[in-house]
N, CA, C and O atoms as a Tinker XYZ file with bonds, in Angstrom:
   508  protein
     1  N     99.268000   63.854000  104.566000    73     2
     2  CA    98.370000   64.147000  103.465000    64     1     3
     3  C     99.181000   64.248000  102.181000    63     2     4     5
     4  O    100.244000   64.867000  102.153000    81     3
     5  N     98.672000   63.636000  101.124000    73     3     6
     6  CA    99.341000   63.798000   99.834000    64     5     7
     7  C     98.800000   65.058000   99.143000    63     6     8     9
     8  O     97.870000   65.701000   99.630000    81     7
     9  N     99.398000   65.386000   98.014000    73     7    10
    10  CA    99.061000   66.638000   97.321000    64     9    11
    11  C     97.577000   66.723000   96.948000    63    10    12    13
    12  O     96.966000   67.783000   97.081000    81    11
    13  N     97.005000   65.628000   96.487000    73    11    14
    14  CA    95.594000   65.636000   96.095000    64    13    15
    15  C     94.686000   65.848000   97.309000    63    14    16    17
    16  O     93.685000   66.559000   97.217000    81    15
    17  N     95.024000   65.247000   98.420000    73    15    18
    18  CA    94.231000   65.438000   99.638000    64    17    19
    19  C     94.307000   66.890000  100.119000    63    18    20    21
    20  O     93.313000   67.456000  100.574000    81    19
    21  N     95.492000   67.480000  100.012000    73    19    22
    22  CA    95.656000   68.886000  100.390000    64    21    23
    23  C     94.824000   69.777000   99.479000    63    22    24    25
    24  O     94.152000   70.695000   99.950000    81    23
    25  N     94.866000   69.512000   98.176000    73    23    26
    26  CA    94.093000   70.306000   97.219000    64    25    27
    27  C     92.605000   70.228000   97.536000    63    26    28    29
    28  O     91.920000   71.251000   97.574000    81    27
    29  N     92.103000   69.015000   97.764000    73    27    30
    30  CA    90.685000   68.842000   98.063000    64    29    31
    31  C     90.290000   69.556000   99.357000    63    30    32    33
    32  O     89.237000   70.188000   99.439000    81    31
    33  N     91.150000   69.443000  100.356000    73    31    34
    34  CA    90.862000   70.108000  101.631000    64    33    35
    35  C     90.810000   71.623000  101.452000    63    34    36    37
    36  O     89.926000   72.283000  101.997000    81    35
    37  N     91.754000   72.174000  100.692000    73    35    38
    38  CA    91.770000   73.623000  100.463000    64    37    39
    39  C     90.542000   74.084000   99.692000    63    38    40    41
    40  O     89.982000   75.137000   99.996000    81    39
    41  N     90.119000   73.317000   98.708000    73    39    42
    42  CA    88.906000   73.664000   97.949000    64    41    43
    43  C     87.693000   73.660000   98.878000    63    42    44    45
    44  O     86.872000   74.576000   98.838000    81    43
    45  N     87.584000   72.627000   99.712000    73    43    46
    46  CA    86.457000   72.529000  100.640000    64    45    47
    47  C     86.472000   73.696000  101.638000    63    46    48    49
    48  O     85.441000   74.324000  101.880000    81    47
    49  N     87.634000   73.979000  102.206000    73    47    50
    50  CA    87.748000   75.076000  103.170000    64    49    51
    51  C     87.421000   76.411000  102.505000    63    50    52    53
    52  O     86.725000   77.241000  103.090000    81    51
    53  N     87.916000   76.620000  101.294000    73    51    54
    54  CA    87.651000   77.871000  100.569000    64    53    55
    55  C     86.152000   78.068000  100.355000    63    54    56    57
    56  O     85.633000   79.163000  100.568000    81    55
    57  N     85.460000   77.016000   99.939000    73    55    58
    58  CA    84.008000   77.112000   99.742000    64    57    59
    59  C     83.295000   77.394000  101.067000    63    58    60    61
    60  O     82.361000   78.196000  101.110000    81    59
    61  N     83.727000   76.744000  102.136000    73    59    62
    62  CA    83.101000   76.962000  103.437000    64    61    63
    63  C     83.291000   78.403000  103.908000    63    62    64    65
    64  O     82.375000   78.999000  104.477000    81    63
    65  N     84.467000   78.957000  103.674000    73    63    66
    66  CA    84.735000   80.345000  104.071000    64    65    67
    67  C     83.802000   81.295000  103.329000    63    66    68    69
    68  O     83.205000   82.183000  103.937000    81    67
    69  N     83.677000   81.112000  102.030000    73    67    70
    70  CA    82.823000   81.992000  101.223000    64    69    71
    71  C     81.358000   81.825000  101.617000    63    70    72    73
    72  O     80.634000   82.814000  101.727000    81    71
    73  N     80.911000   80.580000  101.833000    73    71    74
    74  CA    79.527000   80.343000  102.239000    64    73    75
    75  C     79.244000   80.950000  103.610000    63    74    76    77
    76  O     78.227000   81.616000  103.801000    81    75
    77  N     80.139000   80.719000  104.557000    73    75    78
    78  CA    79.959000   81.226000  105.923000    64    77    79
    79  C     79.874000   82.746000  105.951000    63    78    80    81
    80  O     79.142000   83.316000  106.760000    81    79
    81  N     80.618000   83.399000  105.073000    73    79    82
    82  CA    80.686000   84.861000  105.076000    64    81    83
    83  C     79.852000   85.501000  103.979000    63    82    84    85
    84  O     79.923000   86.711000  103.763000    81    83
    85  N     79.065000   84.695000  103.293000    73    83    86
    86  CA    78.160000   85.174000  102.238000    64    85    87
    87  C     78.892000   85.993000  101.186000    63    86    88    89
    88  O     78.462000   87.084000  100.812000    81    87
    89  N     80.011000   85.441000  100.714000    73    87    90
    90  CA    80.792000   86.106000   99.675000    64    89    91
    91  C     82.169000   86.491000  100.178000    63    90    92    93
    92  O     82.640000   86.001000  101.204000    81    91
    93  N     82.802000   87.382000   99.428000    73    91    94
    94  CA    84.173000   87.769000   99.758000    64    93    95
    95  C     84.305000   89.222000  100.213000    63    94    96    97
    96  O     85.409000   89.683000  100.501000    81    95
    97  N     83.184000   89.947000  100.281000    73    95    98
    98  CA    83.257000   91.328000  100.766000    64    97    99
    99  C     83.777000   91.334000  102.195000    63    98   100   101
   100  O     83.346000   90.530000  103.023000    81    99
   101  N     84.689000   92.229000  102.479000    73    99   102
   102  CA    85.278000   92.378000  103.814000    64   101   103
   103  C     86.128000   91.191000  104.257000    63   102   104   105
   104  O     86.427000   91.055000  105.443000    81   103
   105  N     86.515000   90.341000  103.325000    73   103   106
   106  CA    87.314000   89.160000  103.647000    64   105   107
   107  C     88.793000   89.440000  103.390000    63   106   108   109
   108  O     89.159000   89.983000  102.347000    81   107
   109  N     89.634000   89.069000  104.343000    73   107   110
   110  CA    91.087000   89.175000  104.202000    64   109   111
   111  C     91.681000   87.839000  104.628000    63   110   112   113
   112  O     91.380000   87.338000  105.712000    81   111
   113  N     92.518000   87.268000  103.785000    73   111   114
   114  CA    93.199000   86.011000  104.100000    64   113   115
   115  C     94.606000   86.359000  104.585000    63   114   116   117
   116  O     95.329000   87.099000  103.918000    81   115
   117  N     94.992000   85.827000  105.742000    73   115   118
   118  CA    96.303000   86.125000  106.323000    64   117   119
   119  C     97.034000   84.817000  106.601000    63   118   120   121
   120  O     96.584000   83.997000  107.402000    81   119
   121  N     98.159000   84.636000  105.933000    73   119   122
   122  CA    98.981000   83.454000  106.150000    64   121   123
   123  C     99.949000   83.676000  107.293000    63   122   124   125
   124  O    100.565000   84.737000  107.402000    81   123
   125  N    100.082000   82.666000  108.148000    73   123   126
   126  CA   101.051000   82.720000  109.237000    64   125   127
   127  C    102.365000   82.172000  108.703000    63   126   128   129
   128  O    102.449000   81.024000  108.266000    81   127
   129  N    103.396000   83.024000  108.747000    73   127   130
   130  CA   104.703000   82.631000  108.241000    64   129   131
   131  C    105.207000   81.459000  109.059000    63   130   132   133
   132  O    105.186000   81.579000  110.284000    81   131
   133  N    105.627000   80.414000  108.552000    73   131   134
   134  CA   106.152000   80.150000  107.229000    64   133   135
   135  C    105.200000   79.247000  106.448000    63   134   136   137
   136  O    104.897000   79.518000  105.285000    81   135
   137  N    104.736000   78.194000  107.073000    73   135   138
   138  CA   103.977000   77.193000  106.310000    64   137   139
   139  C    102.548000   77.603000  105.987000    63   138   140   141
   140  O    101.924000   76.995000  105.118000    81   139
   141  N    102.016000   78.606000  106.652000    73   139   142
   142  CA   100.675000   79.062000  106.332000    64   141   143
   143  C    100.604000   79.946000  105.101000    63   142   144   145
   144  O     99.541000   80.092000  104.499000    81   143
   145  N    101.734000   80.540000  104.723000    73   143   146
   146  CA   101.743000   81.480000  103.595000    64   145   147
   147  C    101.426000   80.795000  102.266000    63   146   148   149
   148  O    100.547000   81.273000  101.549000    81   147
   149  N    102.100000   79.696000  101.900000    73   147   150
   150  CA   101.744000   79.062000  100.622000    64   149   151
   151  C    100.313000   78.523000  100.609000    63   150   152   153
   152  O     99.660000   78.524000   99.565000    81   151
   153  N     99.827000   78.067000  101.753000    73   151   154
   154  CA    98.441000   77.594000  101.816000    64   153   155
   155  C     97.470000   78.754000  101.629000    63   154   156   157
   156  O     96.448000   78.607000  100.958000    81   155
   157  N     97.782000   79.903000  102.215000    73   155   158
   158  CA    96.929000   81.085000  102.045000    64   157   159
   159  C     96.889000   81.512000  100.583000    63   158   160   161
   160  O     95.828000   81.849000  100.059000    81   159
   161  N     98.045000   81.497000   99.928000    73   159   162
   162  CA    98.081000   81.863000   98.498000    64   161   163
   163  C     97.237000   80.908000   97.668000    63   162   164   165
   164  O     96.492000   81.334000   96.786000    81   163
   165  N     97.353000   79.627000   97.949000    73   163   166
   166  CA    96.551000   78.644000   97.207000    64   165   167
   167  C     95.063000   78.841000   97.475000    63   166   168   169
   168  O     94.245000   78.742000   96.560000    81   167
   169  N     94.714000   79.116000   98.719000    73   167   170
   170  CA    93.313000   79.327000   99.060000    64   169   171
   171  C     92.747000   80.549000   98.340000    63   170   172   173
   172  O     91.616000   80.515000   97.854000    81   171
   173  N     93.522000   81.618000   98.271000    73   171   174
   174  CA    93.084000   82.812000   97.547000    64   173   175
   175  C     92.878000   82.495000   96.076000    63   174   176   177
   176  O     91.879000   82.913000   95.490000    81   175
   177  N     93.799000   81.769000   95.471000    73   175   178
   178  CA    93.646000   81.383000   94.063000    64   177   179
   179  C     92.360000   80.597000   93.852000    63   178   180   181
   180  O     91.653000   80.813000   92.868000    81   179
   181  N     92.058000   79.694000   94.763000    73   179   182
   182  CA    90.842000   78.879000   94.653000    64   181   183
   183  C     89.604000   79.764000   94.778000    63   182   184   185
   184  O     88.684000   79.663000   93.966000    81   183
   185  N     89.576000   80.625000   95.788000    73   183   186
   186  CA    88.416000   81.505000   95.988000    64   185   187
   187  C     88.217000   82.411000   94.779000    63   186   188   189
   188  O     87.095000   82.567000   94.296000    81   187
   189  N     89.293000   83.002000   94.292000    73   187   190
   190  CA    89.185000   83.895000   93.135000    64   189   191
   191  C     88.730000   83.146000   91.891000    63   190   192   193
   192  O     88.071000   83.731000   91.031000    81   191
   193  N     89.065000   81.867000   91.778000    73   191   194
   194  CA    88.662000   81.103000   90.595000    64   193   195
   195  C     87.153000   80.900000   90.531000    63   194   196   197
   196  O     86.589000   80.867000   89.438000    81   195
   197  N     86.482000   80.763000   91.684000    73   195   198
   198  CA    85.030000   80.557000   91.618000    64   197   199
   199  C     84.226000   81.798000   91.979000    63   198   200   201
   200  O     83.033000   81.856000   91.682000    81   199
   201  N     84.837000   82.785000   92.605000    73   199   202
   202  CA    84.122000   84.022000   92.927000    64   201   203
   203  C     84.366000   85.113000   91.896000    63   202   204   205
   204  O     83.533000   86.004000   91.724000    81   203
   205  N     85.500000   85.049000   91.210000    73   203   206
   206  CA    85.816000   86.056000   90.207000    64   205   207
   207  C     86.156000   87.417000   90.783000    63   206   208   209
   208  O     86.127000   88.419000   90.069000    81   207
   209  N     86.477000   87.463000   92.065000    73   207   210
   210  CA    86.833000   88.715000   92.732000    64   209   211
   211  C     88.193000   88.558000   93.388000    63   210   212   213
   212  O     88.576000   87.467000   93.811000    81   211
   213  N     88.914000   89.668000   93.466000    73   211   214
   214  CA    90.206000   89.654000   94.139000    64   213   215
   215  C     90.002000   89.639000   95.655000    63   214   216   217
   216  O     89.163000   90.363000   96.191000    81   215
   217  N     90.778000   88.811000   96.323000    73   215   218
   218  CA    90.727000   88.718000   97.779000    64   217   219
   219  C     92.075000   89.178000   98.328000    63   218   220   221
   220  O     93.109000   88.625000   97.952000    81   219
   221  N     92.086000   90.180000   99.212000    73   219   222
   222  CA    93.363000   90.664000   99.739000    64   221   223
   223  C     94.023000   89.638000  100.656000    63   222   224   225
   224  O     93.360000   88.845000  101.324000    81   223
   225  N     95.362000   89.686000  100.661000    73   223   226
   226  CA    96.135000   88.762000  101.479000    64   225   227
   227  C     97.161000   89.518000  102.308000    63   226   228   229
   228  O     97.714000   90.530000  101.875000    81   227
   229  N     97.397000   89.014000  103.484000    73   227   230
   230  CA    98.455000   89.524000  104.342000    64   229   231
   231  C     99.284000   88.369000  104.871000    63   230   232   233
   232  O     98.900000   87.204000  104.769000    81   231
   233  N    100.427000   88.717000  105.436000    73   231   234
   234  CA   101.327000   87.727000  106.025000    64   233   235
   235  C    101.733000   88.243000  107.399000    63   234   236   237
   236  O    102.091000   89.411000  107.551000    81   235
   237  N    101.675000   87.360000  108.404000    73   235   238
   238  CA   102.171000   87.731000  109.723000    64   237   239
   239  C    103.315000   86.811000  110.119000    63   238   240   241
   240  O    103.269000   85.600000  109.902000    81   239
   241  N    104.337000   87.413000  110.702000    73   239   242
   242  CA   105.433000   86.658000  111.302000    64   241   243
   243  C    105.295000   86.836000  112.806000    63   242   244   245
   244  O    105.423000   87.948000  113.319000    81   243
   245  N    105.037000   85.759000  113.499000    73   243   246
   246  CA   104.675000   85.840000  114.913000    64   245   247
   247  C    105.869000   85.708000  115.855000    63   246   248   249
   248  O    105.688000   85.613000  117.069000    81   247
   249  N    107.071000   85.702000  115.317000    73   247   250
   250  CA   108.265000   85.448000  116.127000    64   249   251
   251  C    108.308000   86.296000  117.395000    63   250   252   253
   252  O    108.524000   85.767000  118.485000    81   251
   253  N    108.107000   87.592000  117.264000    73   251   254
   254  CA   108.208000   88.478000  118.425000    64   253   255
   255  C    106.972000   88.436000  119.322000    63   254   256   257
   256  O    106.966000   89.041000  120.394000    81   255
   257  N    105.934000   87.734000  118.896000    73   255   258
   258  CA   104.709000   87.624000  119.680000    64   257   259
   259  C    104.620000   86.299000  120.431000    63   258   260   261
   260  O    103.670000   86.075000  121.182000    81   259
   261  N    105.593000   85.429000  120.235000    73   259   262
   262  CA   105.577000   84.124000  120.900000    64   261   263
   263  C    105.833000   84.292000  122.392000    63   262   264   265
   264  O    106.639000   85.127000  122.802000    81   263
   265  N    105.148000   83.500000  123.193000    73   263   266
   266  CA   105.363000   83.581000  124.639000    64   265   267
   267  C    106.607000   82.820000  125.088000    63   266   268   269
   268  O    107.011000   82.912000  126.248000    81   267
   269  N    107.212000   82.070000  124.170000    73   267   270
   270  CA   108.410000   81.302000  124.520000    64   269   271
   271  C    109.660000   81.823000  123.812000    63   270   272   273
   272  O    110.655000   81.105000  123.709000    81   271
   273  N    109.619000   83.047000  123.329000    73   271   274
   274  CA   110.733000   83.582000  122.542000    64   273   275
   275  C    112.040000   83.583000  123.336000    63   274   276   277
   276  O    113.106000   83.349000  122.768000    81   275
   277  N    111.969000   83.841000  124.622000    73   275   278
   278  CA   113.190000   83.871000  125.421000    64   277   279
   279  C    113.743000   82.473000  125.707000    63   278   280   281
   280  O    114.870000   82.347000  126.185000    81   279
   281  N    112.970000   81.426000  125.422000    73   279   282
   282  CA   113.422000   80.049000  125.633000    64   281   283
   283  C    113.962000   79.399000  124.361000    63   282   284   285
   284  O    114.663000   78.391000  124.439000    81   283
   285  N    113.653000   79.949000  123.214000    73   283   286
   286  CA   113.980000   79.268000  121.963000    64   285   287
   287  C    115.400000   79.514000  121.492000    63   286   288   289
   288  O    116.147000   78.562000  121.265000    81   287
   289  N    115.780000   80.746000  121.345000    73   287   290
   290  CA   117.107000   81.064000  120.828000    64   289   291
   291  C    117.489000   82.476000  121.260000    63   290   292   293
   292  O    116.620000   83.339000  121.389000    81   291
   293  N    118.776000   82.718000  121.485000    73   291   294
   294  CA   119.167000   84.065000  121.902000    64   293   295
   295  C    119.001000   85.111000  120.797000    63   294   296   297
   296  O    118.847000   86.297000  121.088000    81   295
   297  N    119.032000   84.681000  119.536000    73   295   298
   298  CA   118.875000   85.609000  118.410000    64   297   299
   299  C    117.821000   85.058000  117.447000    63   298   300   301
   300  O    118.161000   84.402000  116.462000    81   299
   301  N    116.571000   85.318000  117.726000    73   299   302
   302  CA   115.528000   84.784000  116.846000    64   301   303
   303  C    115.584000   85.405000  115.453000    63   302   304   305
   304  O    115.911000   86.580000  115.290000    81   303
   305  N    115.262000   84.601000  114.474000    73   303   306
   306  CA   115.185000   85.082000  113.095000    64   305   307
   307  C    113.768000   85.603000  112.879000    63   306   308   309
   308  O    112.794000   84.853000  112.958000    81   307
   309  N    113.675000   86.882000  112.610000    73   307   310
   310  CA   112.370000   87.517000  112.453000    64   309   311
   311  C    112.113000   87.752000  110.977000    63   310   312   313
   312  O    112.900000   88.408000  110.294000    81   311
   313  N    111.002000   87.209000  110.490000    73   311   314
   314  CA   110.600000   87.427000  109.106000    64   313   315
   315  C    109.744000   88.680000  109.002000    63   314   316   317
   316  O    109.425000   89.324000  110.001000    81   315
   317  N    109.387000   89.002000  107.788000    73   315   318
   318  CA   108.613000   90.212000  107.536000    64   317   319
   319  C    107.122000   89.962000  107.714000    63   318   320   321
   320  O    106.588000   88.952000  107.255000    81   319
   321  N    106.467000   90.885000  108.380000    73   319   322
   322  CA   105.012000   90.914000  108.411000    64   321   323
   323  C    104.575000   91.857000  107.306000    63   322   324   325
   324  O    105.057000   92.987000  107.221000    81   323
   325  N    103.671000   91.400000  106.468000    73   323   326
   326  CA   103.166000   92.205000  105.356000    64   325   327
   327  C    101.654000   92.284000  105.494000    63   326   328   329
   328  O    100.924000   91.443000  104.970000    81   327
   329  N    101.203000   93.289000  106.194000    73   327   330
   330  CA    99.777000   93.469000  106.427000    64   329   331
   331  C     99.438000   94.928000  106.152000    63   330   332   333
   332  O     99.208000   95.717000  107.069000    81   331
   333  N     99.413000   95.262000  104.871000    73   331   334
   334  CA    99.166000   96.642000  104.457000    64   333   335
   335  C     97.679000   96.956000  104.337000    63   334   336   337
   336  O     97.298000   98.108000  104.132000    81   335
   337  N     96.854000   95.946000  104.465000    73   335   338
   338  CA    95.405000   96.118000  104.383000    64   337   339
   339  C     94.888000   96.543000  105.755000    63   338   340   341
   340  O     95.325000   96.006000  106.773000    81   339
   341  N     93.968000   97.496000  105.792000    73   339   342
   342  CA    93.323000   97.854000  107.052000    64   341   343
   343  C     92.352000   96.736000  107.407000    63   342   344   345
   344  O     91.386000   96.503000  106.681000    81   343
   345  N     92.595000   96.049000  108.504000    73   343   346
   346  CA    91.758000   94.906000  108.875000    64   345   347
   347  C     90.622000   95.287000  109.818000    63   346   348   349
   348  O     89.829000   94.428000  110.203000    81   347
   349  N     90.534000   96.544000  110.189000    73   347   350
   350  CA    89.463000   96.981000  111.081000    64   349   351
   351  C     88.111000   96.746000  110.411000    63   350   352   353
   352  O     87.866000   97.205000  109.296000    81   351
   353  N     87.248000   96.028000  111.109000    73   351   354
   354  CA    85.922000   95.725000  110.591000    64   353   355
   355  C     85.883000   94.611000  109.564000    63   354   356   357
   356  O     84.813000   94.289000  109.047000    81   355
   357  N     87.017000   94.020000  109.258000    73   355   358
   358  CA    87.087000   92.957000  108.246000    64   357   359
   359  C     86.942000   91.583000  108.894000    63   358   360   361
   360  O     87.093000   91.421000  110.105000    81   359
   361  N     86.646000   90.613000  108.055000    73   359   362
   362  CA    86.654000   89.211000  108.462000    64   361   363
   363  C     88.020000   88.671000  108.076000    63   362   364   365
   364  O     88.333000   88.564000  106.890000    81   363
   365  N     88.830000   88.331000  109.060000    73   363   366
   366  CA    90.190000   87.868000  108.814000    64   365   367
   367  C     90.236000   86.356000  108.988000    63   366   368   369
   368  O     89.816000   85.820000  110.014000    81   367
   369  N     90.751000   85.681000  107.973000    73   367   370
   370  CA    90.948000   84.238000  108.044000    64   369   371
   371  C     92.436000   83.988000  108.198000    63   370   372   373
   372  O     93.211000   84.234000  107.274000    81   371
   373  N     92.836000   83.501000  109.362000    73   371   374
   374  CA    94.226000   83.121000  109.603000    64   373   375
   375  C     94.443000   81.732000  109.034000    63   374   376   377
   376  O     93.655000   80.820000  109.286000    81   375
   377  N     95.509000   81.570000  108.267000    73   375   378
   378  CA    95.785000   80.280000  107.633000    64   377   379
   379  C     97.123000   79.754000  108.136000    63   378   380   381
   380  O     98.136000   80.452000  108.093000    81   379
   381  N     97.109000   78.513000  108.613000    73   379   382
   382  CA    98.332000   77.817000  108.997000    64   381   383
   383  C     98.165000   76.351000  108.622000    63   382   384   385
   384  O     97.062000   75.899000  108.316000    81   383
   385  N     99.263000   75.622000  108.650000    73   383   386
   386  CA    99.183000   74.230000  108.222000    64   385   387
   387  C     98.542000   73.341000  109.284000    63   386   388   389
   388  O     97.689000   72.514000  108.961000    81   387
   389  N     98.941000   73.498000  110.538000    73   387   390
   390  CA    98.407000   72.633000  111.592000    64   389   391
   391  C     98.084000   73.455000  112.837000    63   390   392   393
   392  O     98.612000   74.549000  113.035000    81   391
   393  N     97.214000   72.905000  113.660000    73   391   394
   394  CA    96.928000   73.456000  114.975000    64   393   395
   395  C     97.364000   72.402000  115.978000    63   394   396   397
   396  O     96.860000   71.279000  115.961000    81   395
   397  N     98.293000   72.756000  116.846000    73   395   398
   398  CA    98.775000   71.789000  117.826000    64   397   399
   399  C     98.461000   72.295000  119.233000    63   398   400   401
   400  O     97.488000   71.853000  119.844000    81   399
   401  N     99.264000   73.204000  119.748000    73   399   402
   402  CA    99.006000   73.730000  121.091000    64   401   403
   403  C     98.139000   74.982000  121.065000    63   402   404   405
   404  O     97.551000   75.350000  122.081000    81   403
   405  N     98.056000   75.637000  119.912000    73   403   406
   406  CA    97.304000   76.877000  119.796000    64   405   407
   407  C     98.138000   78.117000  120.075000    63   406   408   409
   408  O     97.644000   79.236000  119.941000    81   407
   409  N     99.386000   77.934000  120.460000    73   407   410
   410  CA   100.234000   79.076000  120.804000    64   409   411
   411  C    100.559000   79.932000  119.586000    63   410   412   413
   412  O    100.615000   81.157000  119.690000    81   411
   413  N    100.774000   79.304000  118.438000    73   411   414
   414  CA   101.050000   80.064000  117.215000    64   413   415
   415  C     99.842000   80.906000  116.832000    63   414   416   417
   416  O     99.980000   82.078000  116.481000    81   415
   417  N     98.674000   80.313000  116.901000    73   415   418
   418  CA    97.448000   81.031000  116.550000    64   417   419
   419  C     97.207000   82.180000  117.526000    63   418   420   421
   420  O     96.824000   83.275000  117.113000    81   419
   421  N     97.426000   81.937000  118.805000    73   419   422
   422  CA    97.251000   83.002000  119.790000    64   421   423
   423  C     98.206000   84.156000  119.514000    63   422   424   425
   424  O     97.814000   85.321000  119.589000    81   423
   425  N     99.462000   83.835000  119.194000    73   423   426
   426  CA   100.439000   84.878000  118.875000    64   425   427
   427  C    100.015000   85.647000  117.624000    63   426   428   429
   428  O    100.154000   86.868000  117.567000    81   427
   429  N     99.498000   84.929000  116.622000    73   427   430
   430  CA    99.039000   85.587000  115.390000    64   429   431
   431  C     97.857000   86.509000  115.674000    63   430   432   433
   432  O     97.777000   87.603000  115.117000    81   431
   433  N     96.945000   86.076000  116.531000    73   431   434
   434  CA    95.809000   86.924000  116.886000    64   433   435
   435  C     96.269000   88.164000  117.647000    63   434   436   437
   436  O     95.749000   89.257000  117.427000    81   435
   437  N     97.241000   87.998000  118.540000    73   435   438
   438  CA    97.790000   89.158000  119.252000    64   437   439
   439  C     98.385000   90.161000  118.267000    63   438   440   441
   440  O     98.192000   91.369000  118.406000    81   439
   441  N     99.107000   89.652000  117.274000    73   439   442
   442  CA    99.697000   90.549000  116.280000    64   441   443
   443  C     98.615000   91.232000  115.450000    63   442   444   445
   444  O     98.704000   92.431000  115.184000    81   443
   445  N     97.600000   90.485000  115.043000    73   443   446
   446  CA    96.509000   91.080000  114.259000    64   445   447
   447  C     95.872000   92.250000  115.001000    63   446   448   449
   448  O     95.619000   93.301000  114.412000    81   447
   449  N     95.616000   92.067000  116.285000    73   447   450
   450  CA    94.962000   93.108000  117.072000    64   449   451
   451  C     95.821000   94.371000  117.126000    63   450   452   453
   452  O     95.291000   95.474000  117.259000    81   451
   453  N     97.133000   94.219000  117.025000    73   451   454
   454  CA    98.003000   95.398000  116.973000    64   453   455
   455  C     97.848000   96.169000  115.664000    63   454   456   457
   456  O     98.228000   97.336000  115.582000    81   455
   457  N     97.293000   95.523000  114.644000    73   455   458
   458  CA    97.096000   96.168000  113.345000    64   457   459
   459  C     95.682000   96.705000  113.160000    63   458   460   461
   460  O     95.446000   97.475000  112.229000    81   459
   461  N     94.747000   96.331000  114.006000    73   459   462
   462  CA    93.373000   96.792000  113.869000    64   461   463
   463  C     92.425000   95.875000  114.610000    63   462   464   465
   464  O     92.843000   94.932000  115.281000    81   463
   465  N     91.157000   96.162000  114.480000    73   463   466
   466  CA    90.117000   95.389000  115.159000    64   465   467
   467  C     89.205000   94.728000  114.134000    63   466   468   469
   468  O     88.219000   95.325000  113.702000    81   467
   469  N     89.530000   93.498000  113.742000    73   467   470
   470  CA    88.656000   92.806000  112.796000    64   469   471
   471  C     87.291000   92.523000  113.426000    63   470   472   473
   472  O     87.170000   92.414000  114.646000    81   471
   473  N     86.272000   92.405000  112.583000    73   471   474
   474  CA    84.956000   92.045000  113.106000    64   473   475
   475  C     84.931000   90.581000  113.521000    63   474   476   477
   476  O     84.234000   90.203000  114.462000    81   475
   477  N     85.699000   89.763000  112.810000    73   475   478
   478  CA    85.807000   88.332000  113.130000    64   477   479
   479  C     87.201000   87.851000  112.758000    63   478   480   481
   480  O     87.816000   88.354000  111.818000    81   479
   481  N     87.687000   86.875000  113.507000    73   479   482
   482  CA    88.918000   86.178000  113.149000    64   481   483
   483  C     88.574000   84.701000  113.080000    63   482   484   485
   484  O     88.107000   84.108000  114.052000    81   483
   485  N     88.815000   84.119000  111.915000    73   483   486
   486  CA    88.573000   82.695000  111.703000    64   485   487
   487  C     89.909000   82.001000  111.501000    63   486   488   489
   488  O     90.892000   82.635000  111.118000    81   487
   489  N     89.946000   80.703000  111.757000    73   487   490
   490  CA    91.158000   79.922000  111.558000    64   489   491
   491  C     90.904000   78.862000  110.510000    63   490   492   493
   492  O     89.908000   78.139000  110.566000    81   491
   493  N     91.819000   78.774000  109.546000    73   491   494
   494  CA    91.769000   77.711000  108.542000    64   493   495
   495  C     93.081000   76.947000  108.615000    63   494   496   497
   496  O     94.155000   77.525000  108.446000    81   495
   497  N     92.991000   75.657000  108.865000    73   495   498
   498  CA    94.176000   74.809000  108.932000    64   497   499
   499  C     93.867000   73.437000  108.378000    63   498   500   501
   500  O     92.707000   73.032000  108.297000    81   499
   501  N     94.903000   72.730000  108.000000    73   499   502
   502  CA    94.710000   71.405000  107.422000    64   501   503
   503  C     94.531000   70.334000  108.486000    63   502   504   505
   504  O     93.785000   69.376000  108.284000    81   503
   505  N     95.206000   70.489000  109.611000    73   503   506
   506  CA    95.138000   69.468000  110.667000    64   505   507
   507  C     94.946000   70.150000  112.002000    63   506   508
   508  O     94.862000   69.480000  113.031000    81   507
């Protein structure tokens, strides 16, 4: 995908998220580190541009939640999880660049549940 295609996809996804959830109340956007974080930031900027409301954002690093952590490297590099928002009862949109095997998303959902009980977890990805 080129930059314009990515922009259009993010605008479309952002509108669908707001329409599906009837606004931005109780909405939290969470980027999956690494490639989901810049997409989540862009999506928030897009939503805020047409809704005029601030949308909270979080970041999850799923390194320690991966089911293959013992197979990848003896010393995994763990990034920071930044999820200071209480997600209990919220609609959480997990953002990543691609969905392939689903293992990253599953690990991210496992981590989210350790932080609270969202009312819904949605996935937004480009591919």
